[in-house]
C-alpha positions in Angstrom: -73.9 -38.4 101.5 -72.2 -37.8 104.7 -69.7 -40.7 106.1 -70.3 -42.6 102.5 -67.6 -45.3 102.0 -66.9 -46.8 98.9 -65.8 -50.1 97.3 -64.8 -51.1 94.0 -66.2 -54.7 92.4 -64.5 -55.7 89.5 -65.4 -57.8 86.9 -65.4 -61.5 87.6 -63.5 -63.0 84.2 -63.4 -66.9 83.4 -60.0 -68.0 84.2 -59.2 -68.6 80.2 -60.3 -64.8 79.6 -58.3 -63.3 82.4 -55.4 -62.3 80.3 -58.4 -59.6 78.9 -57.8 -57.6 82.0 -54.0 -57.4 81.6 -54.7 -56.1 77.8 -57.6 -54.0 78.6 -55.4 -52.1 81.4 -52.7 -51.5 78.7 -53.5 -48.9 75.7 -51.3 -51.1 73.6 -54.0 -52.7 72.4 -55.6 -49.0 70.7 -52.8 -49.5 68.1 -52.8 -53.2 67.4 -55.9 -54.0 65.3 -56.0 -57.8 66.6 -56.2 -56.6 70.3 -59.1 -54.2 69.2 -61.0 -56.8 67.3 -60.8 -59.2 70.3 -62.7 -56.7 72.4 -65.2 -55.9 69.5 -65.9 -59.4 68.9 -67.4 -59.9 72.3 -70.0 -57.7 71.9 -70.2 -55.5 68.6 -73.4 -53.2 69.9 -71.8 -52.8 73.4 -68.3 -51.9 71.9 -69.8 -48.9 70.3 -72.1 -48.2 73.2 -68.9 -48.0 75.6 -67.1 -45.8 73.0 -64.2 -48.3 72.3 -63.6 -48.6 75.7 -61.9 -52.2 76.7 -62.2 -51.6 80.5 -65.7 -50.6 80.3 -66.5 -53.3 78.1 -65.4 -55.9 80.6 -67.1 -54.0 83.3 -70.7 -53.9 81.4 -70.4 -57.3 79.5 -72.8 -59.8 80.6 -71.4 -62.6 82.5 -72.9 -65.4 80.4 -71.3 -63.7 77.5 -67.8 -64.0 78.9 -68.7 -67.8 80.0 -69.3 -68.2 76.2 -66.4 -66.5 75.0 -64.4 -68.6 77.3 -65.8 -71.8 75.7 -65.3 -70.8 71.9 -62.3 -72.3 70.5 -62.1 -69.8 67.7 -62.2 -66.9 70.2 -59.6 -68.4 72.4 -57.2 -68.9 69.3 -57.5 -65.4 68.5 -56.7 -64.4 72.4 -53.7 -66.3 72.3 -52.4 -65.0 69.1 -52.8 -61.5 70.5 -51.5 -62.2 74.0 -48.2 -63.9 72.1 -48.0 -60.6 70.0 -48.2 -58.5 73.2 -45.6 -60.6 75.0 -43.2 -60.4 72.3 -44.0 -56.5 72.1 -43.5 -56.1 75.8 -40.6 -58.4 76.3 -38.7 -57.8 73.1 -35.3 -55.7 72.3 -35.7 -52.4 71.2 -34.3 -49.7 69.0 -33.1 -47.9 72.4 -31.5 -51.2 73.5 -29.8 -51.8 70.7 -28.3 -48.4 70.1 -28.1 -46.9 73.7 -27.6 -49.8 76.3 -25.7 -47.6 78.6 -28.6 -44.9 78.9 -31.4 -47.5 79.8 -31.3 -45.8 83.2 -31.8 -42.0 81.9 -35.4 -41.6 82.6 -36.9 -38.9 80.3 -39.9 -37.4 81.9 -42.3 -35.9 79.4 -45.1 -33.2 80.7 -48.0 -32.2 78.8 -51.0 -30.4 79.7 -53.2 -33.1 77.4 -52.7 -36.4 76.2 -54.7 -37.8 73.2 -54.1 -41.6 73.4 -58.0 -42.8 72.5 -61.2 -41.4 72.5 -62.2 -43.5 75.6 -59.7 -41.3 77.6 -60.8 -37.9 76.8 -58.0 -35.7 78.2 -57.3 -34.0 75.2 -58.6 -30.8 73.2 -56.9 -31.3 69.9 -53.4 -31.2 68.2 -51.3 -31.2 70.9 -52.8 -33.7 73.0 -53.0 -36.1 70.2 -49.2 -35.5 69.3 -48.3 -35.8 73.0 -50.4 -39.4 72.8 -48.6 -40.6 69.8 -45.3 -39.3 71.4 -46.0 -41.8 74.3 -46.6 -44.9 71.7 -43.6 -44.0 69.7 -41.5 -43.9 72.9 -43.1 -47.4 74.0 -42.2 -48.9 70.3 -38.8 -47.7 70.2 -38.0 -48.7 74.1 -37.3 -45.3 75.4 -36.9 -44.9 79.2 -39.7 -42.3 79.4 -42.8 -41.5 81.6 -45.5 -38.9 80.7 -46.9 -36.5 83.4 -50.1 -34.8 82.7 -53.7 -34.1 84.8 -56.7 -36.2 85.1 -59.6 -34.1 83.9 -62.7 -35.2 85.6 -64.9 -33.8 82.8 -62.1 -33.7 80.1 -62.8 -31.3 77.2 -66.1 -30.2 76.2 -68.6 -32.2 74.2 -70.2 -30.1 71.4 -73.5 -29.9 70.2 -74.9 -27.7 67.3 -78.1 -25.7 67.4 -80.6 -25.6 64.2 -79.3 -22.1 63.5 -75.5 -23.5 63.5 -74.6 -22.0 67.0 -72.0 -24.4 69.3 -73.1 -25.2 72.8 -70.9 -27.0 75.1 -71.9 -29.7 77.6 -69.5 -31.6 80.1 -70.0 -35.1 81.4 -68.3 -36.5 84.9 -66.0 -39.4 83.5 -65.4 -42.7 86.0 -61.9 -43.3 86.2 -62.5 -46.7 87.3 -64.0 -47.9 83.9 -61.0 -46.5 82.2 -57.7 -48.2 81.5 -56.5 -46.4 84.6 -55.5 -47.4 87.9 -55.0 -45.3 91.3 -51.3 -45.5 92.6 -51.4 -46.8 96.1 -48.7 -46.2 98.8 -47.0 -49.1 100.8 -49.9 -49.1 103.2 -52.4 -49.5 100.4 -54.1 -46.0 100.7 -54.3 -43.7 97.5 -50.5 -42.1 97.2 -51.1 -38.4 97.2 -48.7 -35.3 96.9 -49.2 -31.5 98.0 -48.6 -28.3 96.4 -48.9 -24.7 97.9 -51.4 -22.5 96.1 -50.8 -19.2 98.0 -52.2 -19.6 101.4 -53.7 -23.1 100.4 -52.5 -26.6 100.2 -53.5 -28.7 97.5 -53.3 -32.1 97.5 -53.5 -34.4 94.4 -53.7 -38.3 94.1 -52.3 -40.1 91.0 -53.4 -42.5 88.2 -51.3 -44.8 86.3 -52.0 -45.2 82.5 -49.7 -47.9 81.0 -49.1 -47.1 77.3 -47.2 -50.2 75.9 -44.1 -50.1 77.9 -44.5 -46.4 78.7 -46.1 -45.4 82.1 -48.3 -42.2 82.0 -49.3 -40.7 85.2 -52.1 -38.0 85.8 -52.6 -35.9 89.0 -56.1 -35.8 90.1 -57.3 -32.9 92.7 -61.0 -34.1 92.9 -60.4 -35.6 96.3 -62.1 -35.1 99.9 -58.7 -33.9 101.1 -59.5 -30.7 99.1 -61.8 -27.8 99.8 -64.6 -27.6 96.9 -62.7 -24.7 95.2 -59.5 -26.9 94.8 -61.3 -30.1 93.7 -62.4 -28.3 90.7 -58.7 -27.6 89.5 -58.7 -30.8 87.4 -62.1 -30.7 86.2 -62.0 -29.5 83.0 -59.3 -29.1 80.4 -58.8 -25.3 79.5 -61.6 -24.4 81.6 -62.1 -21.5 84.1 -60.5 -18.2 84.4 -56.8 -17.0 84.2 -56.6 -18.3 88.2 -57.7 -21.6 87.1 -55.4 -22.0 84.4 -52.5 -20.8 86.7 -53.4 -23.3 89.2 -53.5 -26.1 87.0 -50.0 -25.4 85.3 -48.4 -25.2 88.9 -49.9 -28.6 89.7 -48.8 -29.9 86.3 -45.3 -28.5 86.9 -44.3 -28.5 90.4 -47.2 -31.4 91.4 -45.8 -33.5 88.6 -42.3 -33.2 89.6 -43.3 -34.3 93.2 -45.5 -37.1 92.1 -42.3 -38.5 90.3 -40.3 -38.1 93.2 -43.1 -39.9 95.7 -43.1 -42.5 93.2 -39.4 -43.2 93.4 -38.5 -41.6 89.7 -35.6 -39.2 89.6 -35.7 -38.0 86.1 -32.4 -37.0 84.1 -34.3 -35.3 81.4 -37.6 -33.1 81.7 -39.4 -32.3 78.6 -42.0 -29.6 78.6 -44.5 -30.1 75.9 -45.2 -26.4 75.5 -44.9 -23.9 78.0 -48.0 -25.0 80.4 -45.3 -27.2 82.3 -42.6 -24.5 82.5 -43.0 -24.4 86.4 -41.3 -27.6 86.9 -38.1 -25.7 86.4 -38.7 -23.6 89.5 -39.6 -26.9 91.5 -36.4 -29.0 90.1 -34.1 -25.9 91.2 -36.0 -26.0 94.5 -35.2 -29.7 95.0 -31.7 -29.6 94.1 -31.1 -26.4 96.4 -32.7 -28.5 99.1 -31.1 -32.0 98.7 -27.6 -30.9 97.7 -27.1 -27.6 99.5 -26.7 -25.4 95.9 -27.3 -21.6 95.9 -30.2 -20.5 93.5 -27.5 -19.8 90.5 -25.9 -23.4 91.2 -29.0 -25.1 91.0 -30.2 -23.3 88.3 -27.3 -24.1 86.0 -27.7 -27.7 87.1 -31.6 -28.1 86.4 -31.4 -26.1 83.0 -28.5 -28.9 81.9 -31.7 -31.7 81.8 -34.7 -29.7 80.6 -36.0 -29.9 76.8 -38.6 -27.2 75.7 -40.9 -27.8 72.8 -42.7 -24.7 71.7 -45.9 -25.3 69.1 -47.4 -22.0 69.1 -46.5 -19.4 66.2 -48.9 -16.7 67.1 -48.9 -14.5 70.5 -52.4 -15.0 71.1 -52.0 -18.9 71.7 -49.2 -17.8 74.4 -50.0 -18.4 78.2 -49.3 -15.2 80.1 -50.2 -14.3 83.8 -50.9 -11.1 85.4 -47.7 -10.3 88.2 -50.4 -10.1 90.8 -51.7 -13.5 90.3 -48.2 -15.2 90.0 -47.4 -13.2 93.2 -50.5 -14.6 94.7 -50.4 -18.2 93.6 -46.3 -18.6 93.2 -44.8 -16.2 95.7 -43.9 -18.9 98.3 -41.9 -20.4 95.6 -39.4 -17.2 95.9 -39.2 -17.8 99.8 -38.0 -21.6 98.8 -35.6 -20.6 96.1 -33.9 -17.9 98.2 -34.8 -14.8 95.7 -36.9 -12.1 95.7 -40.4 -12.3 94.2 -39.3 -9.9 91.5 -36.4 -11.9 90.6 -38.9 -14.9 90.2 -41.2 -12.8 88.0 -38.2 -11.7 85.8 -37.6 -15.1 84.9 -41.1 -15.1 83.0 -40.8 -11.9 81.4 -39.4 -10.9 77.8 -37.5 -8.2 79.1 -36.1 -9.1 82.5 -35.7 -5.4 83.5 -39.1 -4.4 82.8 -41.6 -4.8 86.0 -44.9 -4.0 83.7 -44.8 -7.0 81.4 -47.1 -10.2 82.3 -45.4 -13.5 83.4 -44.8 -15.8 80.1 -44.8 -19.1 80.6 -42.6 -20.0 77.4 -40.1 -17.3 78.3 -40.1 -19.2 81.6 -39.1 -22.4 79.7 -36.6 -20.9 77.4 -34.4 -19.2 80.1 -34.6 -22.6 82.3 -34.0 -25.3 79.4 -30.7 -27.0 77.5 -32.4 -27.1 74.3 -35.5 -25.6 72.8 -37.2 -26.6 69.2 -40.0 -25.6 67.1 -42.4 -28.5 65.6 -41.4 -27.7 61.9 -38.8 -26.2 60.0 -40.8 -23.3 59.0 -42.0 -22.7 62.4 -38.5 -23.1 63.9 -37.8 -20.0 61.7 -41.0 -18.1 62.9 -40.3 -18.9 66.7 -36.7 -17.7 66.4 -38.5 -14.6 64.9 -41.2 -14.2 67.7 -38.9 -14.6 70.6 -36.0 -12.6 69.1 -36.7 -10.2 71.9 -35.7 -12.5 74.6 -32.2 -12.3 73.0 -31.4 -8.8 72.0 -28.8 -7.6 69.9 -28.9 -11.7 68.6 -29.3 -11.9 65.0 -32.4 -13.9 63.7 -30.4 -16.9 62.4 -28.5 -17.5 65.6 -31.6 -17.6 68.0 -31.0 -21.1 69.7 -34.2 -22.6 68.9 -33.9 -25.8 66.6 -36.6 -27.8 65.1 -37.8 -31.4 64.9 -41.0 -31.6 62.8 -43.8 -33.3 64.1 -44.8 -36.9 63.2 -47.9 -39.2 63.7 -48.0 -42.6 65.1 -49.0 -44.7 61.9 -50.3 -47.6 63.4 -52.7 -45.7 65.4 -54.4 -44.0 62.5 -53.8 -46.7 59.5 -56.9 -48.6 59.0 -56.5 -52.6 59.4 -57.2 -53.3 56.1 -54.3 -51.0 54.6 -52.0 -52.3 57.4 -52.7 -55.8 56.2 -51.9 -54.6 52.7 -48.5 -53.0 53.8 -47.6 -56.1 55.9 -47.9 -58.3 52.6 -46.2 -56.1 50.3 -43.7 -54.0 52.4 -43.0 -56.8 55.0 -43.9 -56.8 58.9 -41.3 -54.1 59.7 -42.5 -51.2 58.1 -44.1 -49.5 60.8 -40.8 -48.9 62.4 -38.5 -48.5 59.5 -36.5 -45.2 59.0 -37.1 -42.7 56.0 -33.8 -44.1 54.5 -35.3 -47.6 54.3 -35.6 -49.5 50.9 -38.6 -51.1 52.7 -40.6 -47.8 51.1 -39.7 -48.5 47.8 -41.9 -51.3 47.6 -44.9 -49.4 47.8 -44.3 -49.7 43.9 -45.2 -53.5 44.1 -48.6 -52.9 45.3 -51.0 -53.6 42.6 -52.9 -50.2 41.8 -56.3 -52.6 41.9 -55.8 -53.4 45.5 -54.6 -50.4 46.9 -57.9 -48.5 45.2 -60.1 -51.3 46.5 -58.9 -51.0 49.9 -59.5 -47.4 50.1 -62.7 -47.6 48.5 -63.9 -49.7 51.2 -63.0 -47.1 53.7 -64.6 -44.5 51.9 -67.6 -46.5 51.8 -67.2 -47.2 55.6 -66.9 -43.4 56.1 -70.1 -42.7 54.3 -71.9 -45.0 56.3 -70.6 -43.8 59.7 -71.2 -40.1 58.5 -74.9 -41.0 57.8 -75.2 -42.9 61.1 -73.8 -39.8 62.9 -75.8 -37.1 61.2 -78.9 -39.3 62.1 -78.0 -39.3 65.7 -77.1 -35.4 65.3 -80.5 -34.5 63.8 -82.2 -36.8 66.6 -80.6 -34.8 69.5 -81.6 -31.3 67.7 -85.2 -32.5 67.6 -85.1 -32.6 63.8 -88.2 -33.7 62.1 -88.8 -37.3 61.2 -88.4 -36.4 57.4 -85.1 -34.6 57.7 -83.6 -37.5 59.7 -84.6 -40.0 57.2 -82.9 -37.7 54.7 -79.6 -38.2 56.2 -79.5 -41.7 54.5 -79.2 -40.0 51.2 -76.5 -37.7 52.3 -73.1 -38.3 50.5 -72.3 -40.8 47.8 -69.8 -43.5 48.4 -68.2 -43.3 44.9 -67.7 -39.6 44.9 -64.6 -37.5 45.5 -64.6 -37.0 49.2 -62.4 -34.1 50.5 -62.2 -33.9 54.4 -61.9 -30.8 56.8 -61.4 -31.4 60.4 -59.5 -29.4 62.9 -60.0 -26.8 65.7 -62.3 -24.1 64.4 -59.9 -21.1 64.7 -60.1 -18.0 62.2 -56.6 -18.4 61.0 -57.4 -21.9 59.7 -59.9 -20.5 57.6 -62.4 -23.3 57.7 -64.8 -21.4 55.2 -62.1 -20.6 52.8 -64.0 -23.0 50.1 -67.2 -21.0 50.6 -65.8 -17.6 49.3 -67.7 -18.3 46.1 -70.7 -20.2 46.3 -72.0 -20.3 42.8 -68.6 -21.8 41.9 -68.6 -24.4 44.5 -72.3 -25.1 43.5 -71.3 -26.0 40.3 -68.6 -28.2 41.3 -71.4 -30.0 43.6 -74.0 -30.2 40.8 -71.9 -32.0 38.4 -73.6 -35.6 38.6 -70.7 -37.1 36.2 -67.9 -36.3 38.5 -69.5 -35.8 41.8 -67.6 -33.9 44.6 -68.6 -33.7 48.5 -67.0 -32.3 51.7 -67.2 -33.3 55.2 -66.2 -30.9 57.9 -65.7 -31.5 61.6 -64.4 -29.3 64.5 -64.7 -27.6 67.5 -64.1 -24.0 68.5 -62.6 -23.2 72.0 -65.6 -22.2 74.1 -64.4 -18.6 74.6 -63.6 -18.3 70.9 -66.9 -16.5 69.5 -65.3 -15.8 66.1 -64.6 -19.7 65.6 -68.1 -20.4 66.6 -69.5 -17.9 63.9 -67.2 -19.9 61.3 -69.1 -23.2 62.4 -72.5 -21.1 62.1 -71.8 -19.9 58.6 -70.6 -23.5 57.4 -73.7 -25.0 58.9 -75.8 -22.4 57.1 -74.2 -23.6 53.9 -74.8 -27.2 54.6 -78.6 -26.6 55.3 -79.1 -25.1 51.8 -81.0 -27.5 49.3 -78.2 -27.3 46.7 -75.6 -28.4 49.3 -77.3 -30.2 51.7 -76.3 -33.8 50.3 -72.9 -33.0 49.2 -71.6 -30.6 52.4 -71.6 -32.0 55.9 -70.8 -30.7 59.3 -70.4 -33.4 61.6 -70.6 -32.3 65.7 -68.4 -33.3 68.6 -65.3 -34.1 66.6 -63.0 -36.5 68.5 -60.0 -39.1 68.0 -62.8 -41.7 67.0 -64.0 -40.0 64.4 -60.7 -38.7 63.3 -59.9 -42.0 62.4 -62.8 -42.6 60.5 -61.8 -39.6 58.3 -58.1 -39.9 57.4 -59.0 -43.4 56.6 -61.8 -42.6 54.1 -61.2 -39.2 52.6 -59.7 -39.1 49.3 -58.1 -35.5 49.8 -57.0 -33.8 53.0 -57.9 -30.1 52.8 -55.8 -27.6 54.9 -55.6 -24.0 54.3 -54.5 -21.9 57.2 -52.9 -18.4 57.1 -49.2 -19.0 56.3 -47.0 -18.6 59.1 -49.8 -19.4 61.7 -49.5 -23.3 61.6 -46.9 -24.3 63.5 -46.9 -28.1 62.0 -50.5 -29.9 61.8 -50.6 -33.4 61.9 -53.8 -34.3 60.9 -52.8 -34.2 57.1 -49.8 -36.5 58.1 -52.4 -39.3 58.8 -53.9 -39.5 55.5 -51.1 -41.0 53.3 -51.1 -44.0 54.8 -54.7 -44.7 54.2 -54.3 -43.6 50.5 -55.6 -40.1 50.8 -53.7 -37.0 49.2 -53.0 -33.4 50.9 -54.2 -30.2 49.3 -52.8 -27.6 51.4 -51.1 -24.3 52.0 -47.5 -23.9 52.4 -47.5 -23.8 56.2 -46.5 -26.1 58.9 -45.2 -29.5 57.7 -46.2 -29.4 54.0 -43.2 -27.3 52.7 -40.9 -29.9 53.9 -43.3 -32.9 52.3 -44.8 -31.3 49.1 -42.4 -32.4 45.9 -45.0 -31.8 43.2 -46.1 -35.2 42.8 -47.2 -36.4 46.3 -50.3 -33.5 46.5 -51.2 -30.3 46.0 -50.3 -26.7 47.1 -53.0 -24.1 47.5 -51.2 -20.6 46.4 -47.4 -19.7 46.1 -46.5 -19.3 49.6 -46.6 -15.5 49.6 -47.8 -13.7 52.5 -50.1 -10.5 51.8 -50.4 -7.6 54.3 -54.2 -7.4 52.9 -55.5 -10.7 54.4 -58.9 -10.1 52.5 -56.6 -10.0 49.5 -54.8 -13.3 50.6 -58.3 -15.1 51.1 -59.2 -14.0 47.6 -55.8 -15.3 45.9 -56.1 -18.5 47.7 -59.6 -19.2 47.3 -59.0 -18.8 43.5 -56.4 -21.3 43.7 -58.3 -23.8 45.5 -60.9 -23.7 42.9 -58.5 -23.9 40.2 -56.9 -26.9 41.3 -60.2 -28.5 42.2 -61.6 -27.9 38.7 -58.6 -28.3 36.6 -56.2 -31.0 38.3 -58.0 -32.9 41.1 -61.3 -33.5 39.8 -60.2 -34.6 36.1 -57.4 -36.9 38.0 -59.7 -38.6 40.1 -62.2 -39.6 37.4 -59.5 -40.2 34.7 -60.2 -43.9 34.7 -58.8 -47.0 32.7 -61.5 -49.7 31.4 -61.4 -51.3 34.9 -62.4 -48.1 36.5 -59.0 -47.4 38.2 -57.8 -43.9 38.5 -54.2 -45.3 37.7 -52.5 -41.6 37.4 -54.2 -40.9 40.6 -52.9 -43.9 42.2 -49.4 -43.1 41.2 -49.6 -39.9 43.3 -51.1 -41.9 45.9 -47.8 -44.1 46.0 -45.5 -41.1 45.9 -47.5 -39.7 48.8 -47.2 -43.0 50.8 -43.1 -43.5 49.9 -42.4 -39.8 50.5 -44.5 -38.9 53.4 -45.0 -41.9 55.5 -41.7 -42.7 57.0 -40.7 -39.1 57.0 -43.6 -37.7 59.0 -43.9 -40.2 61.7 -43.3 -40.0 65.4 -40.7 -43.1 65.0 -38.4 -40.6 63.1 -39.5 -38.0 65.2 -38.4 -39.8 68.7 -35.2 -41.1 67.1 -34.5 -37.1 66.5 -35.5 -36.2 70.0 -33.4 -38.9 71.4 -30.4 -38.2 69.4 -30.3 -34.7 69.2 -31.9 -33.5 72.3 -32.6 -36.2 75.2 -29.2 -37.6 75.1 -27.2 -34.6 74.8 -29.0 -33.3 77.7 -28.4 -36.5 79.6 -24.7 -36.4 79.2 -24.6 -32.5 80.3 -26.4 -33.7 83.5 -23.8 -36.1 84.0 -21.3 -33.8 83.6 -22.5 -30.7 85.3 -23.9 -33.0 88.2 -20.5 -34.9 88.7 -18.2 -34.3 91.4 -20.7 -32.6 93.8 -21.8 -30.4 90.8 -18.6 -28.9 90.4 -19.2 -27.6 86.8 -22.4 -26.0 87.9 -21.0 -24.3 90.7 -18.0 -23.3 88.5 -20.0 -22.1 85.9 -22.7 -19.9 88.4 -19.5 -18.1 90.0 -18.1 -17.3 86.5 -21.4 -16.0 85.2 -21.8 -13.9 88.1 -18.4 -12.4 87.8 -18.8 -11.8 84.2 -22.2 -10.1 84.7 -20.8 -8.1 87.1 -18.1 -6.7 85.1 -19.8 -6.6 81.6 -20.3 -3.0 81.7 -16.8 -2.5 81.1 -16.8 -3.8 77.5 -16.4 -1.6 75.0 -15.7 -1.7 70.9 -13.2 1.3 70.9 -12.4 1.2 67.2 -12.6 -0.9 64.0 -10.4 -0.7 61.0 -10.7 -2.6 57.6 -7.8 -1.9 55.2 -9.7 -2.9 51.7 -9.5 -1.5 48.4 -12.6 0.1 46.6 -13.5 -3.2 45.2 -12.7 -6.8 46.6 -12.9 -10.0 44.2 -14.4 -13.3 44.8 -11.6 -15.2 46.6 -10.0 -12.2 48.0 -9.9 -11.7 51.8 -10.9 -8.7 53.9 -8.2 -8.0 56.8 -10.2 -6.3 59.9 -8.5 -5.2 63.1 -10.4 -3.9 66.2 -9.5 -2.1 69.6 -11.8 -3.5 72.5 -11.8 -2.7 76.0 -12.5 -5.5 78.2 -11.7 -4.0 81.8 -11.0 -6.6 84.2 -12.2 -9.3 82.1 -9.9 -11.9 80.8 -9.7 -12.0 77.1 -10.3 -16.1 77.6 -13.6 -15.0 78.8 -15.0 -13.6 75.8 -15.1 -14.2 71.9 -14.7 -11.4 69.6 -16.1 -11.9 66.5 -16.7 -10.3 62.7 -20.4 -10.8 61.9 -20.6 -10.5 58.1 -22.9 -11.4 55.3 -24.7 -9.8 52.1 -27.3 -7.2 52.5 -30.8 -6.8 51.6 -32.6 -3.6 50.4 -32.8 -2.3 53.9 -29.2 -2.6 54.7 -29.4 -5.5 57.0 -27.2 -8.6 57.0 -28.7 -11.7 55.8 -27.5 -15.1 56.3 -24.9 -13.8 58.4 -21.7 -15.7 59.4 -19.0 -15.3 61.9 -15.2 -15.0 62.1 -13.7 -15.5 65.6 -11.0 -12.9 65.8 -7.5 -13.4 67.3 -6.1 -11.3 70.2 -2.5 -10.0 69.0 -1.4 -7.4 71.5 -2.5 -5.9 74.9 -2.1 -2.1 74.1 -3.1 -0.7 78.0 -4.7 -1.8 80.7 -7.7 -3.7 79.7 -7.5 -2.8 76.0 -6.6 -5.6 73.6 -6.3 -5.4 69.9 -7.9 -8.2 67.9 -7.6 -9.3 64.0 -9.4 -11.3 61.7 -10.1 -11.8 57.8 -13.4 -11.7 56.4 -13.4 -14.3 53.2 -15.1 -12.8 49.9 -16.8 -16.0 48.8 -19.6 -14.4 46.7 -20.3 -11.2 44.9 -22.5 -8.3 45.9 -23.0 -5.9 48.4 -21.7 -6.9 52.0 -21.2 -5.7 55.4 -19.9 -6.5 58.7 -20.0 -5.6 62.4 -17.4 -6.5 65.2 -19.3 -7.9 68.3 -18.1 -9.3 71.6 -20.0 -12.1 73.5 -19.3 -14.5 76.8 -16.8 -17.4 76.1 -16.8 -20.5 78.2 -16.8 -24.1 77.4 -19.6 -25.0 79.6 -22.3 -22.5 78.4 -25.4 -24.0 77.3 -26.2 -20.9 75.1 -23.6 -18.4 74.8 -26.4 -15.7 74.8 -28.5 -16.9 77.8 -27.0 -13.9 80.0 -28.1 -11.4 77.4 -24.7 -10.1 77.3 -23.6 -9.1 73.7 -21.7 -5.8 72.7 -21.5 -4.4 69.1 -19.2 -2.0 67.6 
């Protein structure tokens, strides 16, 4: 309607209940069981209707119910207990305070395209977003000076509905941010604070929403405002929606707009963390800001900016990488080249795997790698995969020296553990268990939990899971228009006492959701056994454009509808955080069977051990680090076959064998009191070895100590004295690059007998031409190691050679010795690389000469 003016009417809370407003607008309540119960207790039915949304609850609850609660002594006593806990949490000293008090002002800005904080705020699609949400929660628990930056999607991710024939349909809902735990940020004059970002010839404006996550602030940019043309308003409509043009616009808004929003808020981050390549454009904006504010050249500003950037890659397969056509980058971001005083081709080269190729697409992770102080994968195995995946970015550099480290993911345990299990842990482990590090003796106290108590708590959660599944299945069938008899039959689906196996995640082909269906006769035999019943619960969404993923859902639903499987195999639609919590709290076994080397980390299985469940997984992602032989099971032996059909056959056979010979018998091996004590022993081992290690508490400590603080200290050094180090390093690099073509290894000599013994040393001598380059600006090294069957060096090491004489103008002799530590066939080569005390990465210029 034209000339429509809006205003907001907020709930009128009785004065004694006024603290509920403060609690509702801080998502701390999402991981505090007492606070969640405080809202649920007001009106159980409404709590379910508003999808566990505390703010919407206060907006919609009848005034008389609020008045009644204010007069209820028991309710008020609970409110005061929760408030006391909240104030202690918000004002108490933290791990960061205790360990790094001099770094309180070193703000870390964490950029992510999605954040999974709670089901009431659907700004997430899957694991990446849920990890980002858990990252913020753990940062709050530990007291890190961190802020989050993302986008406010008006329609979030899609809602999934499954047709009668098993096909996935997508629908979208417009969300009212005013009924979420989000507040609009205003400028000093009381109007919404806005930032502006060029998109080609257009100007995009965005307002900013603040979400309080415990001690941490999350800022979300929203383009759906009248200042923008209709086309631009839709940029923050849908997560991962639209075409490539829409995608690059979202990522420009996230990276460039996100940094501008922080500047408008008066926040100047020392460290910027890019959670995946989606946010990499922030590097260009930070360079631009440094140039504009401090008068540095582009190369100087690039050195300064990169000092404070951390990049985490999550994608182990090329298909998951964001790449853009160069024409699209020119169209939408060409203006940035002018701001940086470089050519558009130079800008495009920043995102090309081979900087000298003008035909390659612009790759966002490459931009992030080129402009970051540190880069990391999200598990040990993924760190190795990522190094191989991006090896072309460092031509000539051995794979083991690719500068990509790893920090294995974790989960925010308090967000995923059931209230009953948390209470059990409080009683036997003590109140500090949630933040206890892996080496804490607290976790040894798991052995003190009586098997009967642990089992009873878990059984109650499985019973709750079955009740929720039946309820959701009834709703699912009603929406589909199923006959009344079929809806009624949903009440008999699953058995509350049966071994329950869960599989819930994104339905992508490499995750192989249908691996268990490869031998339906064998599966049916398992499910028909009434003495030792087994049941499966599946859930997950396929990306709207992923036809192969949708086909997997269709195949699974076809099996679910067959009479022999109908009561034992269920697919639940519209998987989200709410359903995820119920599943990880109630399943006995969590199934994960991706193709090896395709799962970067995976975190769903990490949420199960704290709830007394066990993992059954292939050796991919985090599981190779976690599995110790007694805390779960491994599918297959970790081998990778060229024939994918054969791989599926081998691992499906392994899966059936494990179920038939180990898992099912162990689950039903009961003592006279009907307790599976050997099963509980394995559960306790899982809790003790997995919970403390694969938590975001451990993860954030690692990020802080290994990445954030080193980056902050480097910024201090590089930016000091009017960016003296940045200026000096930029000039040094320019001179080295200009003269690098003169470098040659002229001659290599090794005085060695026919055979060397272990403990001997091999003397090596090399003549190297450096031209006008000073010997102190390079390192001449022997790279050596054992050879594999192809003659390539494996697990290579290096020895720095020393210059011993100068033979002619620009020609130097270097000498060194190679230690012979182990027997076997070995090889070595000589290389020349840049050498400077201030280099982030000595390979970042792509300069290396082998001889």
